[in-house]
Structure formats: C-alpha cells, structure tokens
C-alpha positions, -999 to 999 in steps of 0.1 A, spaced: -75 345 281 -85 373 304 -64 381 334 -94 376 356 -91 338 353 -59 339 373 -81 344 404 -93 308 402 -64 290 385 -41 266 403 -11 247 390 -18 211 381 18 202 392 21 218 426 -14 232 433 0 267 439 -20 297 427 8 323 422 15 333 386 38 353 364 20 364 332 41 372 301 20 390 275 33 387 239 1 400 223 -30 415 237 -61 430 221 -92 448 236 -107 415 246 -80 393 260 -44 381 261 -40 364 227 -4 352 229 18 347 260 31 325 287 19 317 322 46 307 347 39 291 382 61 310 407 62 279 429 73 251 406 82 272 375 59 252 352 51 271 320 17 271 302 14 286 268 -13 310 256 -21 308 219 -50 324 200 -65 333 234 -65 296 246 -46 287 277 -29 253 274 -21 236 307 -17 201 292 20 202 287 40 176 269 40 147 294 4 136 290 -9 103 303 -9 77 274 -47 74 273 -51 112 270 -23 115 245 -38 89 222 -73 104 225 -59 138 215 -38 125 187 -65 105 171 -92 132 175 -70 158 158 -57 135 131 -91 125 118 -107 142 88 -136 156 108 -153 175 80 -162 154 50 -178 170 19 -204 154 -4 -175 146 -28 -156 128 -1 -130 155 6 -117 154 42 -107 185 61 -87 184 93 -98 207 121 -74 236 119 -76 274 116 -79 272 78 -108 247 79 -126 267 106 -123 299 85 -134 282 53 -165 266 69 -173 295 93 -210 294 86 -212 257 95 -196 261 128 -217 291 137 -249 271 129 -240 244 155 -256 224 170 -289 224 150 -272 232 117 -282 250 85 -300 221 68 -270 211 47 -258 176 42 -232 181 70 -261 179 95 -280 150 80 -276 113 86 -240 103 79 -228 139 78 -199 153 99 -223 172 123 -252 147 123 -247 138 160 -247 175 170 -279 181 150 -296 150 164 -289 161 200 -296 198 195 -331 198 208 -321 180 240 -293 205 245 -316 234 243 -342 217 265 -315 211 291 -304 247 289 -339 259 296 -344 234 324 -313 246 343 -330 279 350 -298 299 349 -298 334 364 -267 346 345 -247 349 377 -233 314 375 -198 303 368 -201 274 343 -174 249 334 -180 229 302 -159 198 301 -153 183 267 -164 215 250 -151 206 216 -157 236 192 -172 257 220 -208 262 207 -222 249 240 -201 273 261 -212 301 237 -249 294 246 -241 296 283 -222 328 278 -251 344 258 -272 340 290 -247 361 310 -228 333 327 -191 334 333 -180 304 313 -149 283 309 -147 258 280 -123 229 286 -111 204 260 -79 184 251 -81 191 213 -74 221 190 -111 221 182 -112 249 207 -98 271 179 -133 274 166 -144 292 198 -130 324 185 -158 325 158 -185 325 185 -168 353 205 -163 374 174 -199 368 163 -217 386 192 -191 393 219 -204 367 243 -170 359 258 -159 327 274 -125 313 285 -109 284 267 -85 261 284 -68 229 271 -68 206 301 -74 170 311 -108 167 327 -94 142 353 -71 169 366 -85 204 362 -64 235 369 -89 253 391 -93 261 428 -117 243 451 -154 254 451 -150 279 422 -179 267 400 -217 266 402 -223 243 372 -202 217 355 -216 206 321 -206 179 297 -222 167 265 -212 133 251 -177 137 266 -171 123 300 -178 87 291 -142 88 277 -130 87 313 -118 54 326 -125 61 363 -159 77 370 -154 79 407 -121 99 403 -137 122 377 -168 130 398 -146 135 428 -128 162 408 -161 177 399 -172 176 435 -140 195 445 -147 223 420 -184 228 428 -197 252 454 -223 238 478 -255 234 459 -236 233 426 -246 208 399 -227 184 376 -248 177 345 -239 150 320 -260 151 289 -263 123 263 -233 103 275 -227 68 262 -245 43 284 -255 6 281 -284 -14 293 -280 -41 319 -284 -68 293 -270 -49 264 -240 -65 246 -208 -44 248 -191 -61 219 -207 -41 191 -186 -32 161 -189 6 166 -176 5 202 -148 -19 194 -137 1 163 -136 33 184 -115 16 210 -91 2 184 -88 37 169 -75 50 202 -106 66 216 -113 60 253 -148 46 247 -162 30 279 -193 9 283 -209 20 315 -244 10 326 -267 36 342 -262 21 376 -224 24 371 -229 61 362 -249 67 394 -224 47 415 -195 67 401 -211 100 410 -221 89 445 -186 75 452 -172 108 440 -190 125 468 -225 134 454 -255 123 475 -282 136 452 -278 118 419 -307 117 395 -314 104 360 -336 120 334 -348 103 303 -358 122 272 -390 112 254 -387 87 225 -418 102 209 -403 137 209 -370 124 196 -387 105 168 -408 135 157 -377 158 158 -356 134 137 -384 131 111 -388 169 110 -351 173 105 -352 149 75 -383 165 62 -399 131 60 -433 125 45 -462 122 69 -464 84 74 -488 66 96 -462 61 122 -453 98 123 -490 107 125 -494 84 155 -463 99 172 -476 135 166 -511 124 179 -494 110 211 -475 143 215 -507 163 213 -523 143 242 -501 149 273 -517 122 294 -511 95 268 -476 108 261 -468 106 299 -480 69 300 -459 60 270 -429 78 285 -430 59 318 -437 26 301 -405 30 281 -381 36 311 -377 0 324 -368 -14 289 -343 14 285 -326 7 318 -324 -30 309 -316 -30 272 -307 5 257 -309 38 276 -303 61 246 -313 97 253 -307 105 290 -291 129 314 -275 127 348 -277 155 373 -255 153 405 -260 180 431 -235 189 458 -252 191 491 -256 224 509 -236 228 542 
C-alpha cells in the first residue's frame, strides 16, 4: 500500500477520511506491513504483504461464507489430482502459471477442465474489452472482484492508477505481477457492496465474472455510481446471466449455491434494471461474436480443421456475412442463453 491512497480512502464504519498510519515494514515500493487507524471511530485496518484489509472480522454472513468457501477450495489441481490451496507457498511454486494468466502457457491447467480454463476461455474477450475502452493512461481504475490481480496488472501496464479489490487472499498473487515489471497497483480486501473510497474518485470500475455474486444489483450499482466521476464508466464483463426462458434449476448453479457461493440468476433485463435503478441512465449491452468465440476455443485446443471450423473461419473472413450472423444470434441469446456479453453503464456528465 502506498501512502497516496489515503487521499481517497474513507472509513466504512463512520465515513471519515482522517487516518493514522503505523508502519511496521516499508520497502522502496510501498508499506508492506502496518496498521491504519481511523481517528474518528478508531477502527483499525491491517496492512499485510502490501495489501490493505478493510473487511474486519464482523462480515455479513453471505460475504463471510463466500470468502470462506473460496479460500478453502483446492483451486489448483494437477494432472495427478493433487490439490493446492491458494496461499503464498502455492503462488511461489506455480509462479509461471500465475504470470501467464489469463491466456495461459498451453499447459493442462488452461485446457478444458483445468483450474484456469475459465480464464483462458475468456482471455480474448478481456483483451478486446481492454482495447475498446481506449484508455489514455490517466484514468483511475477500480477492479472489483480482482481475484489474483492479473486484470489490474494489465490496466497498470497502460499507465492507469489502479486499485484491485477482492474479499479473498487470492490477492497475494498480485505481488508477482508488480515484481515482474514494476507496474504497480493497489490491493484492498473489501466488500464490493460497501467500498472504502470517497465519492467521485474513479474514472472506471471494471469487473470480470464477479459482481453476479451480489444479491442486490441496485445497491451495488448505486455504490459504483457514487464512486464514479461524471462521465465515468462501470464495465461488467462476462457476468453470469440467464435468458428469459432459460431454466435456473441447473445442477451447476444449485451446487454452487449449496457450496456457499452467492451465485445469482439474473436475466439481462434485470442487469439493466439494476444499473438504471442504481443511478445510471446510459446502460448498454454488448454481445461477443459466437463465431469468434468458437474459432478461438478450437485454436486453443489445437483442434483439427473440421468442416464446421472451416465454415466458421470462412464466415470470419467475410465481414458482411459475419455481421448478419452476429445480429441474427442476439434475439435467441436474450431469450434462451446470453453467454458472452458485457454491460457498460456510463455516469452522465453534469
């Protein structure tokens, strides 16, 4: 944690922004160990491994369960079936894997059924989104549900001032990225429903497969609206969504709920409604191309050139036909299964 972040921090208990910082260990980059005390209500937040923890002990039950289950699962599973909890030892041991996120290094971890298969499958969409945001490098970016921090690292590499927020100790992996090339970003353990930052302090709030864990979209987007400057954007990429007629009783969803994860089955209209009720007037949905996704998946698997793959590549090479196929797929996706999509909510200029 760098001292500069104190300029935008506010206490989640009393909303004051007056702090005492006790430094126990500091290096050339940041405060590595210490304590942050609110002068108003005397609430104490720990700083460990450069990560500021504002969660405290009295967490809401749903957040506590989510954190507990996420940290207790064997996230990394080797080919022989060995499970490794996400801790500093595992992060050091598998350093190369973490540094290759999200696309991966071609190993089994990134293939279908592997521990990082979801990240690899969504990698191209992430980088397309990053390009489409047209960042200048002067933005302050808040990534919500940052997990290991590879997304925040990519924003930081573009010169942005970045804060990665998560509720789990997965943030420990973020030290690898900072050490790798010096692209620094802050790491804060906090509840996305109650963020410890001042009003209108961010230009972009980004989430990737994270905010569907929220049980009240209106409240969450209201919090995002509070933090964004006029003209700022909230971008939700590849969040879980259901079609209007899609069943919500699937085994995967129900199993995740039973395990303690706050999985929620929102339709696209519910996503838009949550953002608008949270204060955003300009709310747009973007759908990623099924054809592009299919070709990317096959390329990752190094699949043979089947007739279906040839046809998909042919459609890709003919933009007019590709556009027709793209628009024809949108109504069925809204009704039955959205899959790869993105929401962009923009705060109006005053």
